[in-house]
N, C-alpha and C positions, 0 to 999 in steps of 0.2 A: 290794254290789249298788245302783245308780243308780236312780235316779225314769225314767231313759229305756228300762231295760229292764224297769221294772214296766210302764211304759205299752205295750210291745210285746205282753206276755203277754195270753192273753184270760183271763176271770174263772175257770175251772176250774184253770186251772195257777195264778193266785193263790191260790185258797183251798187248793190242795194244798200249796204251798208255807206257807203261813201254818199249817198244820197241822203242816209240819214243823220249822219255826221254834219252833213253840210247844212241841212237843216237847224240842227242842234246849235250850229257856231252861227246862224243868223239869228236863233233864239236868245243866245248867249250876248251879243252883241247888242240888240236890244235892251236887254235888260240891265246891261253896263252902263249904257245912254240914258235909262230912265231910272238909274241907281237901285234895282232891285236886285243885282247880282254883287254878293259880297266877296265871292272867292273872284277873283279877277283873273287869276292864274289858270282858272279852268277854260279859258279861251284862249291860251297858248297851249294847253295839252292838247284840246280840239284841235288845232292846226296842225300840231303836230302829227295826231293821228290820220288826218286827212292826207298828210303828206306821204306817210307810209302806206296808206292804202293804195294810193295813187302808183307809189313807185311799185309795188307789187305788180299792179296792173300793167305797168309799162313794161315791167321785166316779164311779164307773159306775152304780152302781145309782139315784143320783138323776138322773143325765143320761137314764136308760131311763127312769125313771118321768115326768119333765118332756115328754119327746118324746111319750108316749102319751096 
């Protein structure tokens, strides 16, 4: 998912996607701990996606506060 797709989503969808990614990250961490996950780099990718989503949410919240 790239930043262009994130910019097209509304805040509710971003928050839903954030919750999904956080659950996915938790599952990946459990899988790494139990040696079920062989592609460990996916954990870093998921963390990066979470950071991108949080950044987009923060940008929108600050822009809404500045307009008010």
